[in-house]
Backbone bond lengths (Angstrom), bond angles and torsions (degrees), N, CA, C in turn:
res aa  C-N    CA-C-N  psi(-1)  N-CA   C-N-CA  omega(-1)  CA-C   N-CA-C  phi
1 X - - - 1.469 - - 1.533 109.71 -
2 X 1.321 114.66 142.14 1.467 119.25 -178.88 1.520 110.25 -66.81
3 X 1.339 115.64 151.04 1.463 119.15 176.74 1.517 108.86 -68.38
4 X 1.312 115.89 131.56 1.472 118.88 179.92 1.519 110.15 -98.98
5 X 1.318 113.89 156.60 1.459 121.26 176.39 1.518 108.36 -127.48
6 X 1.315 116.52 151.95 1.463 120.68 176.97 1.515 108.93 -158.40
7 X 1.310 116.03 146.62 1.454 119.06 177.82 1.516 111.71 178.69
8 X 1.331 114.14 178.49 1.463 121.00 -175.00 1.529 110.64 -105.37
9 X 1.327 114.78 135.98 1.465 121.67 175.55 1.523 107.54 -120.69
10 X 1.328 116.73 118.62 1.472 120.78 179.46 1.523 109.62 -95.46
11 X 1.319 115.66 128.25 1.462 121.25 174.48 1.526 107.03 -97.75
12 X 1.335 116.23 118.66 1.463 118.81 178.64 1.529 109.41 -122.31
13 X 1.302 115.31 161.68 1.464 120.02 -179.75 1.509 110.12 160.92
14 X 1.325 114.93 -179.70 1.468 119.03 178.28 1.531 110.47 -71.95
15 X 1.339 117.37 163.14 1.467 119.58 175.27 1.532 110.37 -55.06
16 X 1.320 116.21 139.91 1.470 123.30 176.56 1.524 114.40 70.36
17 X 1.336 117.98 16.41 1.471 119.45 179.19 1.525 111.51 -72.91
18 X 1.343 116.80 -14.39 1.465 120.15 178.45 1.513 113.61 110.18
19 X 1.342 116.57 18.20 1.467 119.97 -176.30 1.530 111.70 -64.96
20 X 1.332 116.66 -44.32 1.469 119.60 -179.32 1.526 110.66 -66.44
21 X 1.337 116.76 -41.01 1.469 120.73 178.64 1.519 110.25 -61.42
22 X 1.338 116.29 -42.10 1.469 120.45 179.80 1.532 110.79 -66.79
23 X 1.336 117.25 -41.88 1.473 120.26 177.32 1.527 110.30 -57.10
24 X 1.328 116.14 -49.15 1.466 120.22 -178.68 1.527 111.32 -62.93
25 X 1.315 116.92 -39.70 1.470 122.13 179.37 1.538 110.19 -64.31
26 X 1.314 116.67 -42.92 1.466 121.33 -179.31 1.532 111.47 -66.07
27 X 1.331 115.04 -40.77 1.465 120.29 -175.99 1.535 110.60 -78.38
28 X 1.340 115.53 -28.25 1.462 119.57 -178.45 1.511 112.74 83.73
29 X 1.328 116.16 15.24 1.464 121.63 177.31 1.516 107.66 -158.34
30 X 1.324 115.25 162.19 1.449 118.40 -176.63 1.521 110.49 -85.65
31 X 1.339 116.53 105.77 1.458 120.13 177.00 1.520 110.83 -113.51
32 X 1.325 116.25 -12.45 1.460 120.23 -176.16 1.519 108.19 -127.65
33 X 1.329 117.07 136.17 1.459 117.73 -175.21 1.519 110.29 -76.92
34 X 1.330 114.34 143.03 1.463 121.21 -175.86 1.519 108.17 -126.96
35 X 1.317 116.58 121.74 1.463 119.65 172.64 1.517 107.76 -137.87
36 X 1.322 115.35 172.14 1.469 119.92 179.79 1.526 110.72 -80.60
37 X 1.329 117.05 -5.18 1.466 119.20 -178.04 1.527 109.84 -91.51
38 X 1.327 116.38 145.01 1.464 119.98 -179.79 1.529 110.29 -74.17
39 X 1.327 114.84 162.79 1.475 121.91 176.50 1.531 112.72 59.56
40 X 1.337 116.56 33.87 1.468 118.71 179.94 1.516 111.07 -74.42
41 X 1.338 116.50 -43.86 1.475 120.02 -179.45 1.519 108.87 -74.06
42 X 1.322 116.64 123.20 1.468 119.79 -178.84 1.520 111.58 -104.45
43 X 1.306 116.61 -40.26 1.461 119.77 -177.35 1.528 108.93 -104.11
44 X 1.326 115.81 168.03 1.463 119.42 173.78 1.519 107.59 -80.11
45 X 1.304 116.62 106.97 1.458 120.38 -176.18 1.519 108.36 -93.51
46 X 1.309 117.61 127.16 1.457 119.96 -179.50 1.521 110.25 -101.15
47 X 1.318 115.94 120.79 1.456 121.88 173.39 1.517 108.47 -109.33
48 X 1.321 116.58 141.08 1.461 120.44 -174.77 1.528 109.37 -111.33
49 X 1.348 115.85 123.41 1.465 121.14 179.74 1.520 109.56 -120.75
50 X 1.329 116.15 147.71 1.460 121.13 177.08 1.520 108.88 -110.47
51 X 1.318 116.32 136.79 1.463 122.25 176.35 1.520 106.83 -141.94
52 X 1.344 115.66 104.82 1.466 119.39 -176.18 1.518 110.09 61.26
53 X 1.333 116.03 -125.81 1.469 120.71 179.95 1.525 112.06 -93.36
54 X 1.322 116.13 10.38 1.473 120.13 -177.25 1.523 111.14 -106.61
55 X 1.340 114.80 142.85 1.462 120.98 171.99 1.532 107.28 -112.88
56 X 1.326 114.27 116.84 1.473 119.62 -177.51 1.520 108.14 -103.60
57 X 1.322 116.02 121.11 1.468 120.23 178.76 1.529 107.49 -102.00
58 X 1.329 115.46 108.17 1.465 120.39 -177.75 1.517 110.37 -86.18
59 X 1.309 115.43 129.54 1.457 121.25 175.42 1.527 106.11 -104.47
60 X 1.337 115.58 105.29 1.465 120.66 179.91 1.518 107.10 -88.70
61 X 1.319 116.38 102.04 1.463 120.05 -173.17 1.527 111.16 -86.85
62 X 1.341 116.96 157.87 1.460 118.95 170.80 1.528 109.50 -59.79
63 X 1.327 116.49 152.37 1.467 120.22 179.25 1.519 111.63 -63.24
64 X 1.317 115.80 148.15 1.467 120.24 179.64 1.525 109.14 -91.31
65 X 1.315 116.12 124.17 1.465 121.73 -176.81 1.519 107.55 -152.21
66 X 1.311 116.89 175.73 1.468 119.98 179.27 1.526 108.83 -81.40
67 X 1.338 117.62 111.98 1.461 119.67 -172.33 1.530 112.65 -77.88
68 X 1.359 114.33 142.51 1.469 119.30 178.06 1.529 111.96 -113.09
69 X 1.320 115.79 -40.37 1.471 119.56 -175.39 1.525 110.58 -107.43
70 X 1.317 115.83 171.44 1.468 120.62 178.09 1.530 110.51 -56.80
71 X 1.343 116.87 -45.75 1.466 120.00 -179.30 1.533 110.08 -60.09
72 X 1.342 116.44 -42.43 1.473 120.30 178.56 1.528 110.86 -59.53
73 X 1.327 115.61 -45.19 1.475 119.54 -177.33 1.535 111.01 -64.90
74 X 1.331 115.72 -39.07 1.474 119.91 178.71 1.529 110.51 -66.01
75 X 1.354 116.69 -36.33 1.469 121.00 178.93 1.527 111.21 -66.64
76 X 1.342 116.22 -43.42 1.471 119.87 -179.63 1.533 110.14 -66.81
77 X 1.333 116.66 -39.40 1.469 119.91 177.01 1.528 110.41 -62.25
78 X 1.339 116.91 -38.96 1.465 120.93 178.60 1.524 110.57 -64.45
79 X 1.337 116.27 -38.86 1.470 120.30 -179.64 1.526 110.72 -63.16
80 X 1.326 116.74 -48.93 1.475 119.33 -179.74 1.525 111.00 -69.63
81 X 1.336 116.89 -31.11 1.463 120.08 175.46 1.523 110.78 -63.44
82 X 1.337 116.00 -40.87 1.463 120.95 177.93 1.514 111.43 -62.69
83 X 1.320 116.33 -39.06 1.469 120.36 179.47 1.526 110.71 -68.72
84 X 1.335 116.27 -40.32 1.469 120.49 -177.58 1.523 111.69 -64.06
85 X 1.334 117.34 -33.02 1.466 121.54 -176.27 1.527 113.23 -84.92
86 X 1.336 117.97 -8.47 1.462 120.96 -169.74 1.528 113.06 -87.32
87 X 1.338 115.11 154.03 1.467 120.77 173.77 1.529 109.77 -77.75
88 X 1.331 115.54 -38.04 1.471 121.60 179.92 1.519 108.17 -131.96
89 X 1.316 115.82 139.45 1.466 121.72 176.56 1.526 107.57 -113.36
90 X 1.331 116.61 133.02 1.470 120.69 175.30 1.529 107.79 -116.92
91 X 1.332 115.48 118.46 1.465 120.35 175.85 1.519 108.21 -88.64
92 X 1.323 115.75 122.59 1.465 121.88 -178.77 1.522 109.20 -102.21
93 X 1.321 115.45 125.47 1.473 122.03 -179.49 1.521 108.35 -120.82
94 X 1.320 117.86 142.84 1.468 120.72 174.44 1.519 109.64 -85.17
95 X 1.332 116.03 122.97 1.469 121.44 -175.62 1.532 112.54 -55.66
96 X 1.318 116.97 -43.95 1.474 120.11 -173.35 1.530 112.54 -77.77
97 X 1.338 116.83 -17.19 1.469 118.62 178.42 1.520 111.79 -93.06
98 X 1.345 115.47 -24.84 1.462 119.16 175.37 1.515 113.39 69.17
99 X 1.332 114.46 -148.79 1.469 119.95 -175.50 1.522 109.10 -91.86
100 X 1.317 115.39 97.57 1.466 121.72 -179.82 1.529 109.19 -88.94
101 X 1.322 116.21 174.05 1.478 120.45 174.47 1.527 109.77 -58.93
102 X 1.330 114.97 -38.72 1.465 119.70 179.97 1.520 112.10 -63.31
103 X 1.343 116.58 -41.31 1.471 120.94 178.34 1.524 109.79 -64.20
104 X 1.327 116.60 -43.73 1.475 120.18 177.93 1.528 111.20 -59.13
105 X 1.334 116.36 -40.83 1.473 120.53 179.93 1.529 110.74 -65.03
106 X 1.347 117.10 -38.88 1.470 120.62 179.19 1.531 109.84 -66.43
107 X 1.342 116.66 -41.95 1.475 119.68 -179.96 1.533 110.57 -64.35
108 X 1.327 116.57 -40.49 1.480 119.92 175.67 1.528 110.18 -59.34
109 X 1.330 116.09 -43.49 1.464 120.60 -179.09 1.531 111.13 -67.14
110 X 1.338 116.98 -36.38 1.476 119.92 177.54 1.528 110.27 -59.37
111 X 1.336 115.84 -42.48 1.466 119.94 179.66 1.526 111.58 -58.65
112 X 1.333 116.22 -31.87 1.475 120.37 -178.25 1.528 112.49 -88.46
113 X 1.335 117.21 -34.07 1.467 120.40 -166.62 1.532 115.25 -99.60
114 X 1.322 117.77 -25.61 1.467 118.80 -173.97 1.523 110.57 -76.33
115 X 1.333 115.56 135.40 1.465 120.07 -179.83 1.530 109.69 -86.89
116 X 1.334 117.74 158.44 1.468 120.46 -176.80 1.533 114.15 -59.00
117 X 1.343 117.24 -26.95 1.471 118.36 -177.64 1.528 112.96 -89.79
118 X 1.327 117.46 5.72 1.469 120.26 177.59 1.524 110.43 -96.98
119 X 1.334 115.27 138.05 1.464 121.57 175.26 1.525 107.84 -95.14
120 X 1.329 117.22 135.11 1.467 120.55 178.12 1.528 108.96 -121.46
121 X 1.333 115.99 121.85 1.471 121.42 177.86 1.526 109.23 -111.05
122 X 1.317 115.06 160.02 1.466 121.87 178.23 1.521 108.69 -113.55
123 X 1.318 116.40 132.24 1.467 120.46 173.83 1.530 107.99 -124.00
124 X 1.315 115.89 115.88 1.467 120.31 177.44 1.525 106.65 -92.48
125 X 1.339 115.42 113.81 1.466 122.61 -172.10 1.538 111.14 -98.82
126 X 1.326 114.97 162.68 1.476 122.91 177.77 1.529 110.37 62.93
127 X 1.348 115.51 41.68 1.477 120.85 -175.59 1.527 112.01 -67.68
128 X 1.350 116.72 -18.03 1.465 119.24 179.70 1.532 111.87 -71.75
129 X 1.336 116.52 -4.79 1.476 119.04 -177.56 1.531 113.18 -94.95
130 X 1.330 118.19 -8.36 1.480 119.08 -177.27 1.528 111.38 -135.13
131 X 1.336 116.03 164.08 1.468 121.31 179.92 1.530 110.72 -78.54
132 X 1.326 115.51 159.11 1.470 122.26 -175.22 1.527 112.08 -58.13
133 X 1.351 117.00 -42.22 1.477 119.05 -176.97 1.534 111.71 -66.15
134 X 1.330 116.48 -32.03 1.471 120.64 177.21 1.539 109.21 -66.62
135 X 1.338 116.08 -41.86 1.467 121.23 178.69 1.520 111.62 -61.43
136 X 1.331 116.04 -45.11 1.471 120.24 -178.24 1.521 110.82 -63.98
137 X 1.323 115.83 -41.06 1.468 120.95 179.45 1.533 110.29 -65.01
138 X 1.343 116.02 -43.11 1.466 121.73 -179.96 1.540 109.97 -63.24
139 X 1.323 116.05 -44.08 1.466 121.10 179.39 1.528 111.02 -60.74
140 X 1.329 116.20 -43.96 1.479 120.51 -178.92 1.525 110.53 -62.52
141 X 1.331 116.88 -44.51 1.473 120.89 -178.06 1.531 111.25 -65.33
142 X 1.330 116.26 -41.90 1.460 119.83 -178.96 1.530 110.99 -67.15
143 X 1.323 116.75 -37.92 1.469 119.85 179.65 1.528 112.14 -73.69
144 X 1.319 116.58 -20.73 1.474 119.72 171.58 1.530 109.81 -72.36
145 X 1.342 115.07 -36.36 1.470 120.47 -176.07 1.525 112.25 -76.10
146 X 1.349 116.66 -26.76 1.471 120.13 -178.28 1.527 109.37 -152.73
147 X 1.348 118.21 139.82 1.468 119.92 -178.12 1.537 112.87 -80.57
148 X 1.334 116.78 75.82 1.468 120.10 -179.57 1.529 110.28 -67.22
149 X 1.337 115.51 141.83 1.464 120.22 -179.71 1.525 111.33 -67.83
150 X 1.331 116.42 -31.28 1.465 121.35 -179.08 1.519 108.39 -162.32
151 X 1.348 115.93 150.76 1.469 120.54 178.02 1.524 109.15 -119.51
152 X 1.334 115.36 133.19 1.466 120.79 179.44 1.519 109.78 -120.69
153 X 1.318 116.28 139.64 1.463 122.41 174.62 1.529 106.64 -103.84
154 X 1.314 116.95 117.30 1.470 118.74 -173.26 1.533 112.42 -136.23
155 X 1.325 114.52 164.13 1.464 121.45 162.49 1.521 105.59 -129.78
156 X 1.336 115.97 104.68 1.471 120.81 -177.75 1.522 110.63 -61.81
157 X 1.331 115.70 -36.47 1.462 120.26 -176.77 1.534 110.84 -69.03
158 X 1.339 116.80 -43.18 1.473 120.43 -176.36 1.524 113.17 -93.42
159 X 1.326 115.93 -14.68 1.460 118.94 177.18 1.523 115.10 94.40
160 X 1.352 117.63 -1.39 1.473 119.02 -179.63 1.524 110.46 -62.86
161 X 1.329 116.83 132.71 1.466 121.18 171.56 1.518 115.09 74.42
162 X 1.327 117.26 -4.52 1.466 120.35 -174.62 1.534 111.29 -71.09
163 X 1.338 116.10 -38.66 1.480 119.40 179.86 1.529 110.80 -62.57
164 X 1.334 116.25 -41.31 1.480 119.98 179.23 1.528 110.79 -61.01
165 X 1.333 115.26 -42.68 1.467 120.12 179.74 1.531 110.12 -64.07
166 X 1.338 116.52 -44.75 1.472 120.01 -178.22 1.534 110.70 -63.41
167 X 1.341 117.18 -41.89 1.478 120.74 179.44 1.530 110.65 -63.44
168 X 1.326 115.90 -42.66 1.471 120.95 -179.12 1.530 110.28 -62.90
169 X 1.332 115.89 -44.40 1.464 120.28 178.99 1.534 110.89 -62.84
170 X 1.337 116.10 -43.42 1.467 121.21 -176.90 1.527 111.58 -59.38
171 X 1.341 115.73 -37.43 1.473 120.04 -177.45 1.532 112.17 -72.89
172 X 1.338 116.54 -20.60 1.466 119.66 -173.23 1.520 114.74 -104.47
173 X 1.299 117.05 3.01 1.466 119.59 177.54 1.526 109.96 -77.60
174 X 1.325 117.56 153.67 1.463 119.57 179.57 1.531 112.41 -64.94
175 X 1.325 116.10 147.16 1.459 119.84 175.12 1.528 109.54 -68.77
176 X 1.318 115.06 141.54 1.463 118.69 179.85 1.509 110.05 160.87
177 X 1.337 116.28 171.43 1.472 119.80 -179.28 1.530 111.07 -69.46
178 X 1.333 115.18 156.61 1.455 120.02 177.29 1.527 109.94 -64.65
179 X 1.316 115.39 149.55 1.461 121.14 -174.57 1.530 112.70 -91.31
180 X 1.330 116.23 -19.22 1.473 121.11 -177.29 1.518 109.45 -134.48
181 X 1.342 117.68 157.92 1.464 120.03 174.54 1.528 110.51 -58.18
182 X 1.332 115.73 153.39 1.470 121.20 -173.42 1.532 113.20 -58.34
183 X 1.339 116.32 -33.78 1.468 118.51 -174.81 1.525 113.37 -94.02
184 X 1.327 117.66 6.89 1.471 119.66 -178.60 1.524 110.05 -90.15
185 X 1.332 116.97 131.28 1.468 118.93 -177.75 1.524 113.63 -111.67
186 X 1.338 116.69 -7.53 1.468 118.13 178.06 1.518 109.02 -154.38
187 X 1.340 116.86 150.40 1.467 117.21 -179.77 1.523 112.70 -106.75
188 X 1.310 116.20 9.86 1.463 117.98 172.18 1.527 108.48 -75.25
189 X 1.327 118.35 143.64 1.460 118.85 173.96 1.530 109.53 -60.27
190 X 1.327 116.97 146.16 1.466 120.74 -178.95 1.527 111.50 -56.58
191 X 1.328 117.03 -32.70 1.475 119.57 178.89 1.524 110.33 -59.96
192 X 1.347 115.73 -38.80 1.465 119.29 -177.98 1.536 111.16 -75.23
193 X 1.342 115.91 -38.86 1.472 118.75 177.02 1.530 109.69 -60.65
194 X 1.336 116.02 -42.49 1.472 120.11 179.66 1.528 110.72 -61.98
195 X 1.337 116.45 -42.23 1.468 120.54 179.13 1.526 110.48 -64.64
196 X 1.328 116.82 -39.69 1.470 120.97 179.32 1.522 111.05 -64.90
197 X 1.323 117.11 -37.79 1.468 120.02 179.24 1.528 110.79 -63.04
198 X 1.330 115.85 -42.46 1.470 119.32 178.42 1.528 110.17 -66.51
199 X 1.345 116.09 -40.02 1.475 118.66 179.81 1.529 110.82 -63.94
200 X 1.329 116.12 -36.28 1.472 118.51 177.14 1.528 110.54 -60.50
201 X 1.324 116.81 -45.60 1.475 120.05 -178.35 1.537 110.68 -63.77
202 X 1.327 116.44 -37.68 1.471 120.10 176.38 1.525 110.59 -64.77
203 X 1.334 115.98 -43.51 1.468 120.76 -178.54 1.520 110.69 -62.29
204 X 1.318 116.68 -38.88 1.467 120.48 -178.99 1.535 112.06 -69.77
205 X 1.341 116.87 -29.21 1.471 119.52 -176.35 1.526 113.87 -92.34
206 X 1.326 116.59 -24.24 1.463 119.50 -175.07 1.525 110.10 -99.34
207 X 1.300 115.98 157.22 1.461 119.47 -172.35 1.522 112.78 -111.30
208 X 1.303 114.21 163.27 1.473 124.21 175.41 1.518 113.30 50.65
209 X 1.327 115.93 -128.00 1.465 121.20 -167.95 1.526 114.68 -81.47
210 X 1.322 117.18 -19.28 1.467 119.31 -170.13 1.534 113.99 -54.03
211 X 1.342 120.04 -41.36 1.476 117.92 -179.56 1.524 113.77 -57.16
212 X 1.331 117.39 -26.57 1.466 119.24 -179.90 1.530 111.37 -81.66
213 X 1.342 116.33 -9.82 1.460 120.90 -179.06 1.529 111.49 -101.32
214 X 1.329 117.32 9.62 1.462 118.15 -179.85 1.524 110.46 -131.63
215 X 1.321 114.71 160.69 1.457 120.72 173.61 1.526 107.87 -144.86
216 X 1.321 116.75 157.91 1.463 121.56 -178.43 1.523 108.33 -123.11
217 X 1.332 115.84 135.26 1.460 120.31 175.68 1.522 110.11 -128.71
218 X 1.322 115.79 142.07 1.464 121.25 174.42 1.526 107.27 -87.74
219 X 1.327 115.99 111.99 1.473 120.82 -176.14 1.527 112.12 -83.91
220 X 1.345 115.38 -41.34 1.464 119.29 -177.72 1.515 110.01 -139.88
221 X 1.320 115.44 145.53 1.469 121.75 176.83 1.520 106.32 -136.48
222 X 1.312 116.03 112.43 1.471 119.85 -175.63 1.529 109.67 -117.10
223 X 1.329 115.66 123.01 1.466 120.91 175.53 1.526 107.99 -83.13
224 X 1.328 116.83 126.24 1.464 119.84 -177.87 1.530 111.43 -99.04
225 X 1.323 115.43 158.82 1.466 120.63 -176.57 1.525 112.43 -62.77
226 X 1.329 116.91 -30.22 1.474 119.59 -178.12 1.539 112.24 -80.71
227 X 1.365 116.58 6.63 1.471 119.53 177.85 1.522 113.93 92.47
228 X 1.340 116.14 -8.37 1.470 119.29 179.01 1.531 109.72 -85.30
229 X 1.320 115.57 171.43 1.468 120.35 177.93 1.523 109.19 -126.21
230 X 1.325 115.47 138.34 1.465 120.39 171.96 1.534 106.94 -102.87
231 X 1.351 115.59 124.25 1.463 120.50 -177.93 1.532 108.35 -121.43
232 X 1.339 115.43 122.15 1.469 120.90 176.71 1.521 108.79 -106.44
233 X 1.321 116.38 125.62 1.462 120.81 -178.87 1.526 110.91 -126.36
234 X 1.335 114.19 151.62 1.457 120.66 175.82 1.528 108.75 -117.40
235 X 1.322 115.24 132.20 1.466 120.95 172.62 1.525 106.57 -100.17
236 X 1.327 116.50 114.53 1.467 120.21 178.05 1.525 109.51 -93.23
237 X 1.335 115.71 129.03 1.474 121.12 175.26 1.525 108.66 -122.02
238 X 1.316 115.80 161.34 1.466 119.83 -173.59 1.532 113.10 -87.16
239 X 1.344 117.79 -22.83 1.482 119.17 -175.15 1.515 111.88 -138.31
240 X 1.335 115.35 156.85 1.470 120.97 177.09 1.521 111.51 -57.42
241 X 1.331 115.81 -41.43 1.475 120.77 -179.40 1.520 111.43 -60.45
242 X 1.319 115.54 -35.26 1.472 120.04 179.68 1.531 110.98 -67.47
243 X 1.332 115.03 -35.24 1.473 118.73 -179.83 1.525 110.40 -60.48
244 X 1.325 115.33 -43.81 1.467 120.14 178.78 1.524 111.97 -60.86
245 X 1.338 116.64 -39.40 1.467 120.79 -179.50 1.532 110.29 -67.71
246 X 1.330 116.08 -42.37 1.476 120.15 -179.02 1.535 109.92 -66.10
247 X 1.341 117.10 -40.39 1.465 119.68 178.71 1.532 111.01 -68.59
248 X 1.353 116.42 -41.06 1.460 120.45 -178.80 1.514 112.00 77.83
249 X 1.319 115.84 172.43 1.461 122.50 -178.84 1.539 109.37 -61.78
250 X 1.352 116.62 121.05 1.465 122.82 -178.47 1.534 112.05 53.97
251 X 1.339 115.38 30.75 1.470 119.55 176.91 1.520 114.65 75.05
252 X 1.351 117.01 13.58 1.477 120.24 -174.84 1.525 112.84 -62.60
253 X 1.349 116.77 -41.76 1.471 119.47 -175.36 1.519 111.25 -65.29
254 X 1.327 116.50 -49.79 1.464 119.27 -177.36 1.534 110.89 -66.24
255 X 1.348 117.21 -32.20 1.474 120.11 176.96 1.528 110.55 -64.96
256 X 1.328 115.52 -44.71 1.475 119.99 -179.49 1.532 110.86 -65.34
257 X 1.343 116.09 -40.11 1.476 120.85 178.39 1.524 109.72 -63.92
258 X 1.331 116.11 -45.38 1.464 121.54 -178.66 1.529 110.90 -61.16
259 X 1.326 116.28 -42.03 1.479 121.00 -179.66 1.525 110.36 -64.40
260 X 1.351 115.99 -47.12 1.472 119.84 -178.53 1.525 111.38 -64.42
261 X 1.340 116.52 -41.99 1.468 120.51 179.76 1.529 110.70 -66.94
262 X 1.334 116.10 -41.61 1.478 119.91 179.92 1.528 110.70 -62.08
263 X 1.341 116.82 -44.09 1.470 120.06 -179.52 1.527 111.09 -62.26
264 X 1.345 115.92 -41.37 1.464 118.51 179.93 1.527 111.02 -68.34
265 X 1.319 116.92 -39.15 1.466 120.57 177.44 1.532 111.43 -63.42
266 X 1.332 116.28 -39.55 1.469 119.67 179.47 1.523 110.77 -64.25
267 X 1.328 116.57 -39.21 1.469 120.75 177.15 1.527 110.01 -65.04
268 X 1.333 115.83 -44.57 1.464 121.59 -176.77 1.532 111.14 -65.69
269 X 1.346 115.80 -43.71 1.470 120.73 -176.47 1.527 112.74 -88.54
270 X 1.331 115.57 -14.10 1.468 122.38 -178.87 1.537 111.24 59.45
271 X 1.333 115.68 43.64 1.472 120.53 174.53 1.526 109.46 -163.90
272 X 1.312 115.13 172.38 1.471 119.42 -177.07 1.529 110.43 -73.46
273 X 1.324 115.09 140.61 1.469 121.26 179.83 1.526 109.31 -127.75
274 X 1.327 116.27 135.79 1.475 121.99 172.06 1.528 105.34 -107.92
275 X 1.315 117.01 110.67 1.464 121.03 -175.18 1.523 110.06 -108.90
276 X 1.326 116.14 129.30 1.469 121.68 179.10 1.525 109.12 -123.62
277 X 1.325 116.15 122.36 1.473 121.20 -178.48 1.523 110.43 -111.54
278 X 1.323 114.61 137.99 1.468 121.64 173.34 1.519 107.48 -122.92
279 X 1.315 117.71 145.36 1.470 120.44 176.07 1.522 108.21 -111.89
280 X 1.335 116.52 125.00 1.464 120.84 -179.36 1.526 109.84 -125.47
281 X 1.333 115.09 142.46 1.473 120.44 176.91 1.523 108.49 -89.90
282 X 1.333 116.14 123.25 1.476 121.82 172.92 1.514 105.78 -132.56
283 X 1.336 117.96 96.03 1.462 120.78 -172.18 1.529 113.72 -55.15
284 X 1.322 117.54 -32.81 1.473 119.73 -173.92 1.520 113.70 -109.35
285 X 1.355 117.85 26.21 1.469 116.93 -174.80 1.528 111.93 -61.00
286 X 1.341 117.02 -27.31 1.477 119.75 179.55 1.524 112.54 -69.15
287 X 1.340 116.40 -10.58 1.467 120.06 178.94 1.531 111.99 -114.12
288 X 1.330 117.73 14.70 1.465 120.98 -178.06 1.524 110.85 -105.41
289 X 1.331 116.00 124.17 1.464 119.84 -174.13 1.538 112.11 -62.73
290 X 1.347 117.77 -32.51 1.470 119.54 -178.68 1.524 112.06 -62.73
291 X 1.356 116.17 -36.39 1.476 119.54 179.59 1.533 109.96 -62.47
292 X 1.336 115.69 -38.18 1.470 120.22 -179.04 1.528 110.38 -68.50
293 X 1.332 116.51 -39.87 1.467 120.55 177.54 1.525 110.31 -59.42
294 X 1.335 116.34 -42.11 1.463 120.88 179.67 1.532 111.18 -63.11
295 X 1.344 116.71 -28.99 1.475 120.67 179.92 1.521 112.02 -88.97
296 X 1.350 116.29 -2.03 1.459 118.46 -178.59 1.520 113.13 77.98
297 X 1.328 116.32 20.69 1.470 121.08 179.26 1.526 109.76 -110.17
298 X 1.331 115.91 160.30 1.460 121.05 178.09 1.527 108.76 -98.45
299 X 1.325 116.59 115.84 1.471 122.37 -178.61 1.525 111.07 -54.86
300 X 1.352 116.25 -37.74 1.478 120.16 -175.80 1.532 111.80 -66.73
301 X 1.346 116.60 -25.40 1.463 119.12 179.42 1.520 112.85 -68.99
302 X 1.343 116.17 -12.63 1.462 119.01 -179.24 1.524 113.58 -83.71
303 X 1.331 116.41 -6.26 1.472 118.73 -178.06 1.519 111.65 -66.94
């Protein structure tokens, strides 16, 4: 039998750099929620990809930004925690945004936090948005700022350069047995994946700040005799006014969200799903440790 390799690859970068899109592209299935809003990923989502004899476990971390609230601080701590635990770190930069203050701050932190046995690669994403000479200049400047082991030019959305990156990562993981069964694509509990899918649909339908003021939890999961699943979820919001917005006129918004989430869950699980959503007001959910546990975050990191 061929020697197998397995290990963790942490994707880090600013919010909306394309980490979730790249994770999903690498895994070949949607394991991480993707929206146009920043700070969508809250927990470290692990997607599992196979490349030859290697099993690559991608840790899609929350975006790195200047935290203001407890939830923000817990998300940033989770991101750096994901990087610290990884065999390889990939810094994802948006080609058209270039070297922002946020990118400079991440590079400074890499110099302090990365251990000598960790490999750090650079992936410049969204390359279809800029000219070749701009890319070359950006690559040169970034490699002056940090000694990256390798630089990749990619488009996570379109798939350009992604295979090269996956092959390179696969060759550099430590030798050892695979960490997950061959057919497993994510290590989040299904209850959490289901909650994330519903939260994505809410985030896509609601505007401005409200998505950051809500969370979704799967309260019950019942396997039925006919092979279908009944899933009961609660959407927690911080204010009464938010509840009205989430429900929508005559319940239209929550019905549309429930339908979209149910359809995606049925595709993901490949069976019929009965999804029931409730909206509850919990003014202090952002300060409750149980909510953080449900999101896969450490409440204490928010201090």
